[in-house]
Each structure stands twice: as C-alpha cells, then as structure tokens.
N, C-alpha and C positions, 0 to 999 in steps of 0.2 A: 625227527627235524630234517636231516640232510635230505631226505628224499623229496622234500617239499620244492625242490627246485629243478624237476625234471623236464618240464617242457622249455624248449630252447627257441628263444627269439632273438632275432639281430636287433641291435640298439635302434630307437626310435630315428627315423630318418635314413636307415640304410636301404630302405626299398619298400613297395608297397606292400609286398608278401611278408606276413611273419617269420616265413623260413626262407633263407638264402636260395638263390637258383644255383644250378649246378656250375662248378668251377670250371675254368678253361681246359683242365686236364681230365674233363669228365668224370671228377669225382662225385660220388653222391652226397646230395645234402646232408648235415648231420643227422644222427641217428635220433628221432624223438624219444624222450624218457618222460614216463608218467609223472604227474605232478600230485603230490597229495599235502594233507595237512588242512589244520581246520582255519576257517574263515575267522577273522578278529571279531569278538562280540561287541554289540553295541554299547558304548559307555553311557553314563548318565550323566547330567550337570552337577557339578560339584555341590549345591546347593539341594539336590534331591529331585530336580525335576527339569523340564526343558527351558531352554532360555527364553527370555522374556520376548513376548509378541512384540512386533513392531506398533509403536504407540501410533494413535490416530492424530491428525492435524488437529488443532483447535477450531479450524473450521467447520468441523463436523466429519471430515471424511478421511479415509486412510491418506497417509502420507506417499506422495508419487514416488516411484522407484526412481526417479532419476530427475535431475533439474538441468534446465538449461543455463548457459552462461548467463549471470546478470547482466542487463544492460545498465549502463551508467545512468545515474539519476540527477540530471543536471537541474539546476532551479529554473522553475518555467519563467520564461520572459514574457511579460504582460505586452500585448500589442493590440493597437486600436487608439482611436482617438475620439474626443467628444465631437458631436455636430451641434449645427446650430440649435438643434431642438433639445440639446442635453443629452443624447442618447449616445451610448458607447458601445462599439461593436467588437466583441472580442471572443474568440474561438466558439463562434457559432451561437453566442448568447447575448441577449441584449440586458444592458445595465444601465439604470439611470443614476446620475448623480443628484442626490437630493441635497437638503439644506443640511442635514446633519452629518451623513456618511454615505458611501455607496451604498445604494440599495442592492441586497445580497440574499441569498437563499442559505447562507451560511447557518451553522448551527446554533451561534450565540443569539441571533434575533437582535433587535432593537438595544442599545446599550444605555444603560442608566448611570451617568455620572454623578454619584453624591458627594458634594463638596463641604466641608465645614464652613460656618460662617465664622468670618473672623471680627472681632471689636473693631469699632471705626478707626481707632488708632493704627491698626495694623492692616486694614483693608488697603487695596488699591485705589490709590486717590484719583479722583475724577470730580471736574465741576458739577455740583449739584446745587442748583438754585430754584428758589420759587417752591411750590407746593407746600408752603408752610402749613396750610390748613389740612390738605391730605395728609402730610407726614404725622401731624399732630392727630388726626383720626386713626391713622393705622397704630400709631405707638399707644393710643389710650386701648385699642382692641389686645395689643400684645402684651399690656401690662399684666402679670399675672394676679396683681392686686385689686384689678378691675373686671367686673364681667363675670363674677363667680355666680352663673345664674343656673348651674346644673346642668348646661348645655356645653356642646363642643363649639367653640367660637371659632369660625372661619370667615375670613376677611376675604372676599375677591375683589381684585382691581381690573376693571374692564377698560378698553380704550382701543385706538386705532394703532396700526403697526408703527413703530418709531417713536411712539407718543411718551416713552419713558417710563413704562410699566417697570419692566426689570430694574431699572436704575432705582426707583423708589422703592421697590421691595428691598433690594439689597442694601440700601442706605438705612430703612428702618430697622431691618434684622441686625445690620452691623452696629447700630445704636442701642437695639435692646440688648445685644451680647455684652457690648460696653457698659452697660448698666448692671450686668450681673443677673439679669432675669431668668437665665436659662442654664442653670447647673446640670439639668439631664441631657445636655448638649442641643445644638442649634445646626440645620443641616440644609443645603440649597440644592435642588434637583431640577434640570431641564427636562421636561416632559416632551419637548418637540413636537407639541400638538399640532403644527400646523406644517408639517412635511407633507409633500406633495403626495407622496404615496403612504395611505393609512399604515400600511405594514411597518413604516419607520416609526410611528408614533409610540412613545415609551407608555407600557402599561404597568399597572401595580405589580403584575407577577415578575417584571424585569427590575423592579425597585426593591423588593423586600430584602433579598440579599446584601446588596451594596448599601442598604439602608442600616441595616444590622451591624455591620462592620463599621459604618460611620459613627452610630451611636454607642459603640464599643461593647458590642456583645461579647461576652466570655463563652468559649467554646465553639464547638463546629456549628456551623449553619445546617439546616436540614437539606437534604437533597431534594425533596419534593415540594412543590410550590406551595400546598396547603399547609405543609409544614413550616414553611418559611413565613407565610402569613401569621400562622398561630405564634410563633417566636417573637415576630414584630409586635403583635398587639399585647403579648405577656412581658415582653420588656417594657414598653410604654405604661403597662398598668403598675409594672413593679416600682418604675420611676415616680408614678404618680403617689403611690402608697409611701415612697420615700421623700415625698414632698420635693422632688427634683423635677420641675417643669421641663418640657423640651419644646423647641420651635421647629416647625418643618417648613420650608419655603417651597411651594410647588410651582415653578416657573412655567409659563407658556403653554397652559392646557386648552385644549380646544373642547372639551366635554367632561361631563361629570363622571363617565366611566373610567376616565384617566385618575381621577382622584378619589372617588368614593371609599374604595377599599382601603385607602391609604391614611383616612382621617382617624384621629385618635379617637377613643372611645371615653375617656375622662376630661373633664371641663378644665382640669389643671394644665394641659396642654394647649399650644396654640397652632394653628395653621394659617398660612399666609400664600394666598392663590393669585397668579397672575393669569390673564387670558384677555384675547382680543374680542371676546363676547361676554356678555353678563351670563353668569353661570348660576342655575336655579339650584343652589346650595342649600340643604336644608341647615337651620340654625345659623346661616351666616349673616354677617353684615357686609354689603356690596357698596363698591365705592366706584362710581364712574369717573374715570380719568378723563379730562378733556386737553384740549392744547394748552399751552403756558400762556398767562396772561401777557400783552403786550410788553408791560414793563418787565415782567420776569424774563421773557424771551430776550429782550435788550440787554438785560442784566447778564444773563448766561453768555452771550456772545461777547460782552465786555471783559467779564472775569476769566473766560476760555482765552480770549485774545491777549490778554495781560500775561496768562500762564505762558502762552506759547511763544510769544514776542515781547518779551518785558520792556522792550525799549519803543515798542511800536507807539503810533498816536492815531492809527488809522479811524478807529470808532469813536475817538473824541474829536478827531477833526471833521468827521462827516456824519453826525448825528442822523440827519434825514436819510443818508443812503444806508445806515444800520437799520433804520427803522424799516425802511423798504424791503431790504434784504431778509428781515424777521418775517415779514409778511409772507414773501416769496417762497420762504421756507415753512409756510404755515404753523409757524410758531410751535414745530415739532421739535423735541430735543435733538433727535438724531441727525436730522437734516441740519440743525443749528449748528452741532458739534462740527460737522463736515465742511459747512460754508465757513466757519470761524477757522479750521484748519487750513482752509485753503488761503484766506486773507494773511494768516500767519507765513505761509510759505512764500507769498510774493508781497513785501512791505510795500511795493510802489503802488498795487492795485488799491485803490479806494473802494470802500464798501458799496458806494454807488455803482461803480464799474462791475464789480462782482455781482452786483443786483441786476445789471442789464442783460449779464451772460446767463443768469439763471432765468430771467424772462423770456429769452430765444429757446432756452432749452424748453421751458413750459409749453410754447408754442409747438414743439415736436410731439410734446406727449399728453396732447389734448383727449387723447382717448383713454387716459387715466383718470381717476378721480382726484380731488384736490390733494389728500393726504398722499396718496401714492405718487402723484405728479410731483409733489413738493421733495419727496425723498429721492425719488428716481433722478431728477435734475441734478440735486446735490451730488449723487453717486457720478454722473455722467460727468461733470465739471472736475469732481475731484479725479477722477481717473485718468482724464486727460491731461491733468497735470503732472503725472508721474513720469519718469524716464522709462525708456525701454526695460532696463533690468527690474525696475521696482515693479513696472506693469507685469512683467511675466511672474514673478515671485505672487503677486496678487492674483493672479489667474491660476497658477498653480496651488495654492494654497488649500482649496478644498479637496484637492487629493488626498491630504492627510486625513484618513478614515475617521480619526478620534475628535474630540471636542476642543483640543488644544494641541499647540506644538510648541516644541522647544526650539530655541534658537539654532542649535546644532543640527535638529531635524529640518529646518527651514534651509540650512546651507546644502544640505544633502539633496533637499528637492529640486534646487536650481543649480545644483554642482559647482559651487564657489566654496572658497575658504571660509572658515567661519567668522574670521574679521569683517570680511564683505558682507555675510549675511547679516551680521549685528547692525550694520550701516543700512541695510536695505530695510529690515524689517523696523528699525527705528523710524525710518524716513515713513514708511506705511503708518506707524502709529501716529506721526505727526500730522500726517494727512488725515487721521482720523478713520482709516478704510480697515485697520486693525485695531484691537486693544488689548492692553495688558493684563494676563490673567494671573500674573504672580511673578516672582523672581526668574527672568529667563524663559517665562511661558507668553504665549499669545494666542489669541482667539479674535474670530470674525463673528460680527451681528448676523443673525441669521439671514435678515435682508441683505446685507453686504455679501454674504456667501453666496446667496442665490444670485446676485448681480455677476459675481465672478465666475459663476457656474455658466451664466448666459454667455459671458466673454469667451470663455473657454472653447465653448461649442462653436460660436460665431466665428472666433478667429481661427478655427482648425487647428488648435495647438496638438502636437503629438504628445499625448500623457503617457505614453509607454515607457519610455527611460526614465522619466520623474518617478513614476509609480514602482518601477525596478529598483531605483537607488533609494526611495523611501523603504521599502521592503528590506532590502539589504542591510540599511543603517538600523532598522530595528532588530533584525536578526543577529547582527554582530554583536550590538550592546547587550541583547539579551544573552547571548553566548558568552560574553565577558562576565555579565552578573552571574550568570550561572557558576562559571569557574571561580569566582572568589566567595561565593556563599558554600560551596563545596570543599574547598581547599584552604581558605583562609588567607590572611593578608600576606604570607610569605609566598605566595603563588599568585598574588592579584595581577590581573592584566592591565595594560596601560590605561584603560577606560576607568577603572574603579580601583582605590588603593585599600578601601576597607571593605568587608561585609556592609558597614552600616551605609556607605555610599552606593553600594548596590541596592539595599533596600529602599534607600530613598529615592534612587532611580526607577525602582519598581511601583513604588508608590505613587510617583508622579506620573508615569507612563502607562500605568495599568489600562485604564480605558483604552489608551493609543494602542496598546498591545492586542487587547481583545478586538478591537476593530480591525486591526491589521491582520489578525487571524481569520476574520470573516472576509476580509477582502482577499487576502491571499487563496482561501478555500474557493471563493467566488471564481477566481482567475482561473482555477487548476493548478495553482503553485503549492501542492500537499507538502512538498519538501519544506518551503518557507513556514507554512502554518504547524509542521511538526516542530521546527526548530523554535520558533515562538511559543509554542504551547510547552515545550521544555523549559522555557524561563519562567513561565507562570508555574509549573510544577515544582521547580525549585523554589520558587517565592513561597506556594502552598506548604510544602515539605517543610522548610524552614521554621514556618510559623504554627506547623502543626495543625492547618485548618484541613482537617482530613476530609471533609465533604468536598471542598473545592479541588484538594489535591487528586482524589479519586476521580471527579469529573473531568477534569483537565487531562488526566492520564488516559481515559478512556477516548476522550477526544483525539488525543495525540495517537492512539492506537490506530483510528479510524483513518486518520489522515495519513498515517506510514503506510497503512494497507493499500491506499489509493496511491501512494508514491511508489509503491513495490519496494519499500525500505523495510529490509527484514531486520537491521540492527535497531532501527528507530522503533519498529513495532515490538521487538523484544524488549528493549529499553522500556517502553510505555507498559507493556504487560507487568514488567517489574515494578514500576511505579504503583500500578494498580493494587498489586499485592502488597506494597509497603503500606500504601493510605490505609489498607483495610487492617492491616497488621496494627498500625499506629491507632485505628479507632476501635481496637479491640473485638474486632469481629472474626473470632477464630474460624468457624466454619467456612465463612467466604474466603478468609485469607488462604486457607488449604486449597479450596477450589482454584484460586488464583494462582497459587504456587504451582500446583500440577498443570494448569494452561502454560504457565510460564517455561515449565520443563518440556511438556511435550512439543512447545513451539521450537525448541533448541534443535530438534532434528531437522529442522526446516532451514535454520540457521546454517547448521554444519552441511548441508546438501548444497546451499548457496555457497558455501566457502570451497567446497570441493568443485564447484563449476566456476569459479571465479578465474578470469584470466590471468590476473598477476598474483604472484604470492604475498605480495605486501596486502593486498586485498583479502586475500585467502586467510592471512595471520590475524589481521584485525578482527575478521569475522568470527574466528576460532576462539580467540581471546574473549572476545565478547561472549560467546556460547559459554566458556569454562565459568566465567564470573557469574553469569545468569544460574548455571547448574549450581554453583556454590550457594549462590541465594536461595535459590529454590529448595535445596537441600536444608538450610538453616529454618527457613519459614516451615517446613514440613517437619522438622526435628527428627530426621533420619528416617521417617515412616515410608518412604518408598525408595529405599536403598538400591533395590536392584536396577530401576530406572535410572537412577543418578550414576551409577557404576557403569552402565550401558553406555549411556550418554558421554562419560568421559572417555570410554574406550571409541566411541565413535570419533570424537575429537582425535584421539590419538592416531586412529585409521586415516583420518584425512591428513595429517602431519606427514604420515609415512608415505601416503601416495605422492606427496610432492618431492620429498626426499631431498630437500635443500640444505640440511645440515645447519650448524651453527644456532642461532638463536630460534630458529624454525624448528630443529629438532629437540631444543630445550623444552618448547611448547609441548611437544608430544610425550616428553619425559615427565613433564608435570602433571599431564593428564592421567598418564599411568599411574604416577605415583599417588594422585588426589584418588584416583579409582581403588588403589590397593590398600589405602588405609585402614586399620583394624578399627573395630567399633571403638568408641571412645571409652577409655578407663580399663581396656583389655591389658596393656601392657604386656602381651604376650608375643615374642616374635614368630610364633607358630602361626598365630592369626593373621599376621601379616603377610607372611609367606604363602598361607593358604589364600590369601587374597589375592595376591600376585598369580599363584598358578591357576585359580579358578578364573582370574580374568583371562589368562590364556586360552584356557579352553573354552570360554564364552566367546572370545573373540573368534576362536575358529570356527565355532557353530555359526556365529552370525554372518562369517565371511563364506561358509559352505566349503572352502578349500584353502589349505595352506599354501603360501606363495612366498617366493624370494624377493619379490619386488613389487611395488605399486599397493597393492590391497592388502599385504601384511609385511612380510620382511622383519629384519632384525629389530626394526624400531617399534613394533607393536607386539604380537603375540610372542615371539622367540624372546623379544627383550623382557617381558613380564616372566616368562618362564624361568630365564637365566636370573632375574632378581630373587626370585622363589628358592633356585638352587644356590645362589649365594648367600642367604641366610641360614643354608644347612651346615651345622659344624662339620670340618672333615673328618672328624671321628666321633663316635658316639658310643655310649654304654647302653646295655640293653633297653634301660628303663628310658633313657632319654631318646633312644631310637623310636621307641614306641609313640612317643609323644610327635615325631615327624613323620609318622607312618601315614597319615591322612593326605600330608602335603604330596609325599611321593606317589601314593594311590592316584592324585590328580593328575600330576604330572605325567605318569604313565598312562591315563586315559587320553591326554592331549597329545602323546606321541602316538597312541594306537590310532585314534581318531584322526590322526593327520595325514593317514594312508588313505582316508575318504577320496573317492574319485579316482584313485589309480587304475582300478580294473576297468572303469568306465572310460578313462582317457585310452588305455591301451586297446580297446575294442572299438576305438573311433578312427577318425582319419589321421593321417601321417601330421598334420601340423597339430594336431590336439595330442598326439602321443608325444611328439619332440616338445611341445611345450611343457607338458607334465614331466618329461624327463630333465629338461634344461632348467626349469624356473621353480617346480614343485619339490621334486625330489630333494635337492640339497637342504631344501627347509625340513623336509620329512627327517631327513638324516640327522639335522641339529637337534630337532625334537627328541629325537631317540637317543641320542648321545647326552642331552641334558636330563631327562628321565633315567637313562641307566646310571649316570653318576650320581643322582640324588639316591637311587636305590643301593649303590654301593656304598656310600656314606653311612646309611642305618644298618648295613650287613645284609641285605636282602640279595644274595646272589641269584636265588631262582629269578625274582622278578626281572634284574638284571640280565639273565640269560634269555629269558622270554623277549626282553626289549631288543637285545642284539639279535636274535632269531628273527623278530618280527621285521626287523631293518634289512637283515640279508635278504629274506624271502622278496619284501617290495623292491629292492634293488636288482635282484635277480630277475624277476617278473616284468621290471621295467627297462631292462636292457643295461644297468649299470654294471657290469660284472667285476669290474675292479672292486668297487666298493662291495659288492657281495664276498669277493675272496678275503678282502680285508676283514670284515665281519666275521667270516668263519674261522679264519685264523685267531682272532681275539677269543671266540667261543672256545677252539681248541685249547689256547693257553689257559683260561679260566678252569675249563674243565679238567685239566692235568693238576691245576692247583688244588682242586677240589678232589681228586683221585676218582674222577668219573670217567671210567672208560668207554661208556656209552655215549657220553656226551662228547667225547674228544672223537670216536669214531665218526659219529653224526657229521661233526663239523667239517672233519676232512673230507668225507664223502661230499658234502658241499662244496668245499674247495675244488675237487675234482670236477664236478659238473661244470660250475663257473669258468674254470681254468680252458676247459675244453672249448668253450664257445670263444674265449679270447685267443684260442689256437696257441696256447701255453701248453703243449702236449707233453712235454716232460714233467712239468708241474703238476699236470692232471695225474699222470702215471705214478709219480711218487706220493700224492695224497691219498690216491686211491689205494695202493699197496699197503699204506701205513693204516687205512680205515677199515680194511676187510678183517683183519684177524682181530681187531678191537670189537667190531661190530659181532662176529660170529662169538666171541668170549662172551659177549654181554648177551647172547641169546636175541641176536635181531637178524636172522637170516634174509628176511625180506630187504632190509636196507643193505646188507651185505651184498645181496645178488645185485642190487643195481649199483653200488660201488664196482663190483667186478664188471658191470656192462660198461661203466665210464672207463675202466682200466682198459678193457678190450679195445674200446674206442681210440683211447690215447695211444696203445700199442699199434693198432693199425695205422694210424696216421704217422706214428714215428718209424713204420717199415718192418716193424718185428711182427711178423705175420704168425710164426709160431706161438710166441706170447699172447697175442691177440686171439687165435683160435682157442688156447687153452681158456683164457680167462672168460670167454663167451660161453664156452661149454659149461664152465662152473656157475656162470651167471644163471644160465637156464635152467640148471639142475636146482640151484637154490630157489630159485624163484618158484619152480614147479613145486618143491617142499613146502615152501612157505604159503603157498596158494595165493600167489600174487601174479594174475593174470596180466596185467599191464607191465610189471617189471620182466615176466618171462617173454612177452611179446617183443620188448625194447631189447632183450638179449637176444633173441632170434634174429632180428634185424642186423645186429651187429655180428652175430655167428654167421649169417648169410654173407656178408661181406668178406670175413675172412676165408670161408670155403671157397667163395668165386676166386678170390685172389691167390688161393693155395692149389687151384686146378680142380676142385670139387664142385663144378658147376651144377651137376644134379642135387647134390647136398645142399647147395645153397638156395636152389628153387624149392626144395621142400621145405627148407628153414623159414623163407619168406612166406611160402602159402601158409604154413602155419602161423606164423605171425599176422599175416592178413585176416585170419579165419579168428584168432583171438581178438583183433582189434575191433572187428565188424560185431563181436559178441558183447562188447563193452558198451557201457552206458556213458560213454565219452566221446561225443562228436569231434571234439577239438583233437584228441589224441588220435583217433581213427583217420581224420582229415591228413593230419601230419604223416602219418605212417603211410598212408596211399602215396602223398607226394614223394617221399622218400623212395618208395618203391617205383614209380615213375621213374624217378631220376636215374634209377640202376637198371632200368629196362625191362622191369617185370611187368608182364601183362596181368593188368586187373580185370577179373573176372566179375560178372554181375553178382552181387550179394544173394 
C-alpha cells in the first residue's frame, strides 16, 4: 500500500509542469518513484441499481439542463379605450363591448346566469301596473292544475324592446312561486339573445350546468355537455315523478335554437319564454304583448312618481302634460319609467315641459322607428340630467363583465370611497338608468347598457385603469375568500369574518368572477386569471363539486403556463390531482400525482435561478409541499423519485448557503428524504436512508464539492446523520445489523474520489479547483466512513478507507494530509500487531515527507519501515523505501548513507523483479555516485535507469525519468 504513492507531483497551482523545474543551485528535480496500487472499484447504488434517470417535463420533453433567472410576472395592465363604434384596441387585438359582457375568445364562452325566482313578497319591488289581462293569461298557463294536456306547455311573450316583457315574466313567476305552485324549483336565466355578436348569445350547452346547480342537483355535474343535458332532463323527470313541478323562465331568446333543448319533457313543468319576436315553439301558447293602454301608461307614471316623489303634485297638476308625455314615450314601460324618474328628480319641471324636451329629442332621432325613438329620447334626457360623477359611473358600468355588480365593485370602478359610490349608484337608480338586482346589487337594462357603451366610445373615456381596478378588486376579494375557506375564522382576512361570508360572496359574485376570468384572459392578464381561478377552485373544493373543481384547476394550469408562473402551475396541477382523488378516480389520480411530482423539477430549477433568496425559498417550500402531496396521493409507489426530488430541494438550498431558516429548509428536505418506510421502526433503516441519500446525491452531482453544489449542507450532512445513528460501540450481533449502512458509507467515500484523476490530468485551474474545493470534502467523506467502520469493529475496512484517502491526497498534491493518514495507519497497524501494515504506512510517510522537503522526517520514517517490510517478506516495497531513504540522505548531505541506501535499493528491486523500483533506485544511486566523484559510475547507473524506463509500459514514469535525467545533464539517446 505504501508503494502506491510513488509518482511525485507538485501541489496544484505550483506550476504548469507536474515536475518542478531545477532549483537555483542546479539540484535535479525529485527522483520519480513508480506508482502502484489498484484503482477503486465502481460502486453500485444502495438500492441495487443506478440512480434514477432525470424525469421528463410534464410538457412531454426532457427537462432542460439549466434555467434562466425567472422574470418577474407583473399583473398585465389593460391599455386602450372604446371608440365611437364601440371597438376597443388592446395588445393588437380587437374587442367589442357587447350588451352583456366583453366579447372574448376566452375559455368559458357566454355566461349563463341562473337565478332563483323569489316570491312576490321577497322580490325587488318595482311599479308594475296594467297588464291585467296578460298577467291572467300567463298565470293561467303557469297554474299546474290547469292545462294537463299531455303536452309541454310553453308561453312565449313577444313584443318590442322596452315593452315590459321581462317585467311581466318576472312578476308572473314571482306570483306563481308565492302561490306555492313550484316545489320543484323556479329559475330565471337571461339568454342574451339579442347581443350584437351571435357568439355572445347563451345556448343550452352553457345553461345545463348552472341550471342543475340552481335546481339543487345532488352530486357532481358531468364534465361533458351531453352528460349535463342527460342529467338535466333526468332531474326534471325525477321531479315530475315526485309530483314536484318546476318553472323555467327563459328570458330574452331570439330563436328556438336557444330554448329547444331546455324545454322539459314532462307536462308537469312549465316554461315561460320572452322574446322580441314571435317564436314558433311547438305546443306553446303565444302572447303578443303590445304597448300599454293609455290609461295604464298614465297610471304607471302616477304611481311611479308618487313612489319617487311622495310630496310631488306634478302629475296631478298637469294631467294634459302627463298624457302627452305618455304618448311621446310610446306607452312603453321602460321609457315611462325613465321619464318619471326625470320628473321626480326635478320637482319644478312639469310633465308638459318634459314632454316638450322629449319632442325635441324625437326630432333628432327621426331615423329610428317609433318604439326605438321613444326609448332613445328618454335615455338622452335622463343622461343629460346626471352630474359628471354620476355620468362617469353610468358610462363605466358596462366594463363590469358580469350580469350585475355590487356597490363596492362600483366604488372600485370609479375609484371613490364606498360611501360615495352608494350615493352615486342610488342616484342612478332614482334616474332609472340602473335597477336594483338584490341587496347591494345593481344591473342595467340591456338597452341602457348598449346606450352606455355607445357613450363610452363616443366620449373617448379611458377604460384601462377602470378595468385594472375592477380586476384587482375581484382578485383581492377572491384571495381573501380563499384564505378564510382554507384557514377558518381564526385567520380570517378583513373582507370576510367567517367561511359562510366567503361562500355567500362567491355565490353572489360567481358569474362576475367567471366573466372577469374571461376578460383577464382576453386582455392577456394570465396572472389575474390564475388568481381568480384559484378562488373558484377553493369554492368547488369546499363544496366537493369535483367536476367543476377539476375543470377550474385545468384552466388555472393553462393560465399559469401562459403567465410563466411555475408556482401557480404547480398549485393547479395539485388541485387537479386532489379533485380526481375526491371523485374517486384512482388511476387518473395516480397519473395526475406523477405529473405533479415531475413538474417539481421545473420548480426547483426556477428556484435555483431566482435572483433573490426569498423567491428561491418560497419556490422550494412550494416544491417540498407538492412532493409531500404527490407522495401521499401515490401511497409511496414512487419513492425513488420522491426522495430524489427532496434531495434536489436540499441541493438548491446548499447552493445558496444562506444559513438560518434557509438552511433549516434544506435540513427538512433531507430529513423527509431519509425517513424510513412507515412502520419500520428500525434506526438502521433510517440510517441506511441517510447513507443512501448521500451516495445518490453524489451520483446526481457527478462530483463531490465543498461548496455550492454539495457541501456539508447536503451529501456530507446526510452521511453525518447516518454516522450519528450508529452506536459508539456495538457487540458482534449488533454490529452486523449496521453492516449495510457502513458499506454504503464506504461506497460514498470511494466514489467521492471520482473526478480526481481527470482533474489532475487537466489544466492548472481544474487541478487547483479539485485540490481546494473537492479534496476537503473527499477527506470528510472518508473520515465519516472510517469512523462508521470503526464503530462496528471492521478494522480492515477502516484501513482500506484511510489508505484510499492517503492515496488520493498524495496524488492530488495534499502531502500534509497524506502524511497524517499514513501515521494513523501506522498507529492502527501497531495496535493490531501488523508489522507489514506499519511498514507500508511508514514508507508512505517517507515518500510524502520528501515532497514536503521534510527530509529528516522522511529519513526517519524510511529507516523504521525497511526492517518491518523485510521482516514481512515485502522486498519490493522495502526497496522503494530504501530509495526514499537514499533520496532523503542525499538531500541532508549524508552522501555515504545515501550511496549505501541506494545500492541496497537497487539490489532489493532486482531480487524482487521490480523494474520500476530498480529504475528509481538507479536514478538516486547515480546522484550519490556523481556527488562522491564517481561520475562514470553515475553515467552507467543513469543509462541503465533510462533503458529500464523505456522498456516499461508506463509512459508517465518514463517521461518523468527523462525530465530528471535532462535536469542532471545526462544526454538522452534516441530509444
């Protein structure tokens, strides 16, 4: 073993040549000594195979080797404004503001908002007069006790825009519910059939799912449209069989394609449809709704005026003006309501004066037909009476993408305190340009909304900031709602105090959130879409609506991908897996969990590239949590990948070397990776996991390192944890139970030298890097493994490890460490009575001490080694020790002793048939001969050494010998 350190090299960084140049006193370079010894065997993985291959990315390709630093993902700010034509320019795409919401190409399509029909006493009160005949006709159809003809009974109400179709339908439906006719449920849905863009018209495919929820379906809604349709009709059939009729109010339909698939198949149920056209609906009764009778129109104005201005007398004082006002409003309820609101806002104006203004407005609108002209004139007069603040809110209201908005949302839209928004929105309601949709909720008639959109474009309002504030508002409240749903009331944010409040908010704002998601996606604000989608995910998860949960999570993953938000994408993948688990789809859950785990490589890469430690820590925390979830979902079926991922987290932590909480994160990752299989209860199992992790980490990195990619924080830390679990002393039986742990630690130490030979053969920088940054970690790995072997009494393995460390240290130029290891080996050999081992160790001390120029120490060690080696029958090793002794004596100036030792070394090497040892001894002998005046003898010795070296199959030793001979002036002949 001692002979394995023969080839002398200077420490890395000492010069470009591995052999020092001649000293100023013309002394020759150190005599080369042949190197011997086996190369370390390649160890295998503790699990019996190679370390796991790098997983592929969920996108289908291999994970890239490196990641660039993540760019910050700011919320996209909307830019652009409406033009007179209602067109919005933003990010190179055209958007049209429609009557219902921003037209978009988003994932959700048109939104179907299904509302429960409230009984008359609970519904929002509004003046509804006249229509007695029509009301009676509709109620006669809606009465379940009437019309049992075996047919589905459908009542279509047709008429002009603003004629009061929706008001009649709502009033009749509310009365029917108040009479208790529909225990199976009563619902209202606006089909938006007259949206300018047909793509914004609600079709049955968009209605089935929300209709099922509104009617109280128990269990998840089918993900496929055909499945939803089947569930819808099955639910109605069940209600019919139970004798529980349901009422469907389908408002604002433009064609039978919007209603046909929604019609119940049982005559027990009733459907009420409103349209601006007469629909040819089979089996229906059609009611053509005309304008109000003159008397009814006047009654509506008088009652509405009394409601808005209780002390006013205008309509009583000016009956003729009131009648003329009704005629100019075309006896249309919408125009009459607006005109009456104008009267109530200005008590000094008489109905006749307002009629004069309407007449002038009519003349400006002669291009319109009578009905449109009447409504439009009322709109213009009403708008002109608004204050600038009220007018701005009126114009901006259509920016809200959903069907209604709350007062706090209106405040954010115009950026005023909520108290001011309450005042503004109430004034708009008094002007009848918005209507109350419920407590704190408001909506616009579709005609009024279209008028506001036109004004928004005509006046050139900048809608960008208002739209940004609106999205920020929904995002913030959704985040607060998610927090309280997941953490409970003890950690409730300011917006909500209990989970119930959060759920109420979600129920109220659900259609607005869906529309806001579509708007955010359209405007390229993927981050905002992700945050809003997370709110819906929390809602669906809380209510165990697994189909909607999965769908929302998959949409969130797509948005997060577009936003380059790896944490958001990982969170969405986790939610997909959880939704599938909740649905009982085991195989799909396993596949989703595997996708989640594989994606954590991307998360860790992004964390390593993060410019700030805080961002890095957050991503790594996220990755650890996701790995734990994936492990739970898989039930431990992919333990190697789970352990590897946790090691990668620890590796990323070690690369930062921040200490403190950051280091604790890495320790936690290592601890979780090293946990033994559940129920094992054996410390040997946990220690084996720690040791295996150290070895696996080393193989993953490719080279041990004292900083950045490894260091004490990762592989060495794991090895130390394994060592700490081995008892300081063990009896033979207990020692055997720890054998496997020690074997893995020994493999870790042996494999830690990987890369040393390559580094030494490379450039100066690589050699120095290995010496300064890798070798200390190699030494620590060997020390740990040797200590472990010592604890179980395996002295042979301990000796092999110390010898391997001494060999690597010597070869890498760390001669001080090599000397220390050899002395420890000598002490151990003495304790074991191993004279051969002691002699080999001392011979190694001599060789290393020579290169440290500790010549006396080298001589002393060699003199002690030679008799031990000869007595142990190791003449070749003894001959090399004598060569080292001769070299040391020559350097100390004791030429006679040098000459004697060199001569003995040549003889021993010859008798042991060791040509390399003999050549090295001849080189030293030639030095002693030259310096004692025997120049001819020196020439013969060097010539014999040259001939031997050239006959050897060791080019490195031959080259070193030739360099030495050149340094002493010996002429090299051609071989």
